C-alpha positions as a printed NumPy array, in Angstrom:
array([[ -4.711, -14.067,  14.732],
       [ -3.405, -17.91 ,  14.024],
       [ -0.199, -18.886,  13.905],
       [  0.601, -19.635,   9.765],
       [ -0.475, -14.967,   9.263],
       [  1.672, -12.606,   9.568],
       [  0.842,  -9.18 ,   9.628],
       [  1.914,  -6.195,   7.252],
       [  3.222,  -2.625,   7.65 ],
       [  3.   ,  -0.246,   5.727],
       [  5.626,   2.504,   6.496],
       [  5.201,   6.616,   5.259],
       [  8.375,   7.645,   4.055],
       [  8.272,  11.33 ,   5.153],
       [ 10.559,  11.416,   8.242],
       [  6.956,  10.742,  10.503],
       [  7.618,   7.493,   9.761],
       [  3.567,   6.746,  10.111],
       [  2.848,   3.051,  10.156],
       [ -0.586,   0.627,   9.283],
       [ -1.609,  -2.313,   9.572],
       [ -2.76 ,  -3.236,   6.831],
       [ -6.333,  -5.487,   7.543],
       [ -7.085,  -8.346,   6.04 ],
       [ -9.362,  -7.886,   3.226],
       [ -9.388,  -4.683,   1.152],
       [ -7.029,  -2.136,   1.848],
       [ -7.466,   1.275,  -0.183],
       [ -5.194,   3.813,   0.368],
       [ -5.664,   7.117,  -1.18 ],
       [ -6.436,  10.861,  -1.126],
       [-10.16 ,  10.274,   0.123],
       [-11.232,   9.993,   3.273],
       [-12.269,   6.365,   2.322],
       [ -9.664,   4.961,   2.032],
       [ -8.122,   2.634,   5.014],
       [ -5.074,   4.727,   4.589],
       [ -5.17 ,   8.6  ,   4.328],
       [ -2.342,  10.295,   2.081],
       [ -2.6  ,  14.154,   1.33 ],
       [ -0.121,  13.855,  -1.275],
       [ -2.353,  15.716,  -4.045],
       [ -0.932,  14.429,  -7.082],
       [ -2.298,  10.731,  -5.227],
       [ -5.881,   9.385,  -6.63 ],
       [ -8.536,   9.213,  -4.065],
       [ -9.184,   6.024,  -4.575],
       [ -5.46 ,   5.803,  -5.524],
       [ -4.67 ,   1.574,  -5.552],
       [ -5.207,  -1.264,  -2.971],
       [ -3.951,  -4.69 ,  -1.858],
       [ -5.674,  -7.058,  -1.29 ],
       [ -4.088,  -9.154,   2.264],
       [ -5.453, -12.933,   2.957],
       [ -2.699, -12.641,   6.081],
       [ -0.394, -14.393,   4.345],
       [  0.024, -12.679,   0.444],
       [ -0.537,  -9.487,  -0.513],
       [ -1.649,  -7.713,  -4.232],
       [ -1.288,  -4.214,  -5.456],
       [ -3.934,  -3.245,  -7.829],
       [ -3.692,   0.688,  -9.098],
       [ -7.57 ,   1.758,  -9.414],
       [ -7.136,   3.528, -12.904],
       [ -4.945,   6.105, -11.635],
       [ -3.838,   9.298, -13.316],
       [ -0.261,   9.357, -11.577],
       [  0.292,   5.266, -11.985],
       [  1.182,   3.237,  -8.858],
       [  5.307,   1.637,  -8.871],
       [  6.054,  -0.914,  -7.149],
       [ 10.349,  -0.876,  -6.845],
       [ 10.773,   1.958,  -9.528],
       [  8.621,  -0.586, -12.26 ],
       [  5.556,   1.141, -12.771],
       [  2.569,  -2.172, -12.252],
       [ -0.465,  -2.479, -12.624],
       [ -1.016,  -5.583, -10.848],
       [  1.566,  -7.161,  -8.448],
       [  2.514,  -9.583,  -5.932],
       [  4.374,  -7.928,  -3.053],
       [  6.457,  -8.727,  -1.192],
       [  8.689,  -8.299,   2.246],
       [ 10.901,  -4.877,   1.987],
       [  8.497,  -3.165,  -1.562],
       [  8.592,   0.042,  -2.023],
       [  5.587,   1.08 ,  -3.721],
       [  5.375,   4.708,  -5.036],
       [  1.912,   7.904,  -5.643],
       [  2.703,  11.095,  -6.428],
       [  5.006,  11.996,  -4.464],
       [  4.789,   9.682,  -1.428],
       [  6.454,   6.354,  -1.276],
       [  6.124,   3.724,   1.547],
       [  7.291,   0.527,   2.693],
       [  5.712,  -2.826,   2.344],
       [  7.184,  -4.904,   5.615],
       [  5.485,  -8.287,   6.337],
       [  5.955,  -9.633,  10.225],
       [  5.405, -13.183,  11.466]])
């Protein structure tokens, strides 16, 4: 990792505090087995949203989900993420964190 890059994490707020590292490039989050982060929530689409991460910036894009994607309580289609943002899909909530 270069000194000018950061580590991005998604932490599932379900009591387990499971964390997933966001890798550089495309990160699919959803219920499908091919997702990078698999959520067991039946109200989440198989490929619910994608986070594009370049080592410094993250952009979330909803993938035409039925129930929508919310960042800090606001419905979004595409959103630049910031450290501490909360993402809600279905009944699942994830915290986006960036660490130096």
